[in-house]
Structures are given as C-alpha cells and as structure tokens.
C-alpha positions as a Python dict, from the first residue, in 0.01 Angstrom:
ca = {
    (1, 'M'): (0, 0, 0),
    (2, 'D'): (-321, -79, -183),
    (3, 'A'): (-350, -226, -532),
    (4, 'I'): (-396, 113, -700),
    (5, 'D'): (-89, 266, -536),
    (6, 'A'): (113, -43, -626),
    (7, 'V'): (62, 30, -996),
    (8, 'F'): (236, 365, -952),
    (9, 'Y'): (504, 261, -701),
    (10, 'E'): (635, -76, -813),
    (11, 'E'): (919, -86, -1062),
    (12, 'V'): (905, 285, -1145),
    (13, 'E'): (1241, 386, -1289),
    (14, 'E'): (1327, 730, -1426),
    (15, 'D'): (1637, 932, -1512),
    (16, 'Q'): (1821, 1135, -1247),
    (17, 'K'): (1722, 1479, -1379),
    (18, 'L'): (1350, 1401, -1362),
    (19, 'V'): (1379, 1238, -1019),
    (20, 'S'): (1568, 1543, -892),
    (21, 'A'): (1300, 1777, -1022),
    (22, 'Y'): (1028, 1587, -837),
    (23, 'A'): (1237, 1601, -517),
    (24, 'F'): (1092, 1952, -477),
    (25, 'F'): (787, 1784, -325),
    (26, 'N'): (1003, 1659, -36),
    (27, 'S'): (1077, 2020, 63),
    (28, 'E'): (870, 2242, 291),
    (29, 'E'): (745, 2445, -7),
    (30, 'G'): (666, 2130, -203),
    (31, 'N'): (468, 1996, 89),
    (32, 'L'): (257, 2314, 86),
    (33, 'V'): (190, 2268, -286),
    (34, 'L'): (84, 1906, -231),
    (35, 'K'): (-153, 2004, 51),
    (36, 'D'): (-308, 2266, -176),
    (37, 'L'): (-347, 2018, -463),
    (38, 'L'): (-510, 1763, -236),
    (39, 'K'): (-800, 2003, -175),
    (40, 'Y'): (-893, 1972, -541),
    (41, 'C'): (-868, 1593, -561),
    (42, 'Y'): (-1141, 1498, -318),
    (43, 'W'): (-1502, 1436, -408),
    (44, 'G'): (-1609, 1710, -169),
    (45, 'A'): (-1976, 1762, -105),
    (46, 'Q'): (-2074, 1609, -437),
    (47, 'D'): (-2225, 1265, -430),
    (48, 'P'): (-2023, 1047, -672),
    (49, 'T'): (-2348, 893, -796),
    (50, 'M'): (-2458, 1240, -913),
    (51, 'L'): (-2145, 1310, -1117),
    (52, 'D'): (-2159, 1285, -1492),
    (53, 'E'): (-1885, 1122, -1700),
    (54, 'S'): (-1683, 1442, -1745),
    (55, 'D'): (-1678, 1511, -1368),
    (56, 'A'): (-1550, 1162, -1292),
    (57, 'K'): (-1278, 1194, -1556),
    (58, 'S'): (-1164, 1525, -1408),
    (59, 'V'): (-1140, 1381, -1058),
    (60, 'L'): (-947, 1078, -1185),
    (61, 'A'): (-709, 1300, -1383),
    (62, 'T'): (-622, 1507, -1077),
    (63, 'Q'): (-569, 1195, -869),
    (64, 'R'): (-337, 1055, -1135),
    (65, 'V'): (-120, 1366, -1104),
    (66, 'L'): (-79, 1304, -732),
    (67, 'W'): (-11, 934, -791),
    (68, 'R'): (261, 1032, -1038),
    (69, 'I'): (423, 1260, -781),
    (70, 'K'): (411, 981, -522),
    (71, 'A'): (565, 737, -768),
    (72, 'M'): (844, 976, -857),
    (73, 'L'): (929, 1032, -491),
    (74, 'N'): (963, 656, -446),
    (75, 'C'): (1114, 551, -779),
    (76, 'K'): (1452, 409, -869),
    (77, 'V'): (1700, 612, -1071),
    (78, 'S'): (1767, 451, -1408),
    (79, 'A'): (2120, 350, -1498),
    (80, 'G'): (2127, 574, -1807),
    (81, 'N'): (2055, 891, -1609),
    (82, 'G'): (1873, 1039, -1907),
    (83, 'E'): (2162, 1021, -2151),
    (84, 'D'): (2107, 897, -2504),
    (85, 'N'): (2346, 620, -2601),
    (86, 'E'): (2277, 632, -2973),
}
C-alpha cells in the first residue's frame, strides 16, 4: 500500500448500511462497473504536462471516487451502525 492509498484505507470506519451498499462492488456486476470506471480515470493519451488546471482537477476527482470505493470495501463497521443516540 502506498502513502496515498493509506490515507483512504487506514482507520476508515462507517455505519453498516453504508458498508453494505458499497459491498455491491465485490459482486460480479460491481466488478464490471469498476472496470468501466477505471477507463475514465487514466491519463490516456494526454500528456499530463499539457493539461490545464481544470483537466487535472477532473482526473483527481474521478480517482478520489475510486479511492473512496476501495476504502469502503476495506473499512471497519462502526459500533453505532448508523443509529442516532440522541
């Protein structure tokens, strides 16, 4: 795990309902969706030095979505399980 992935993996804790929803990506259909999304997260033929600020932000935003999915697939379930104790 590199330093960037560690930010999204380590100590991630979410409620059971949200964790269960992200479990879709562990299914065969979810795997197809992830493979499709990955196509749009690579630099492609563009040279990163030729990208303007808005292009770089778009690429980073799509990568953050995938990092979030990865984090949710590896997170801990919180003790509260999404219930409000107020």
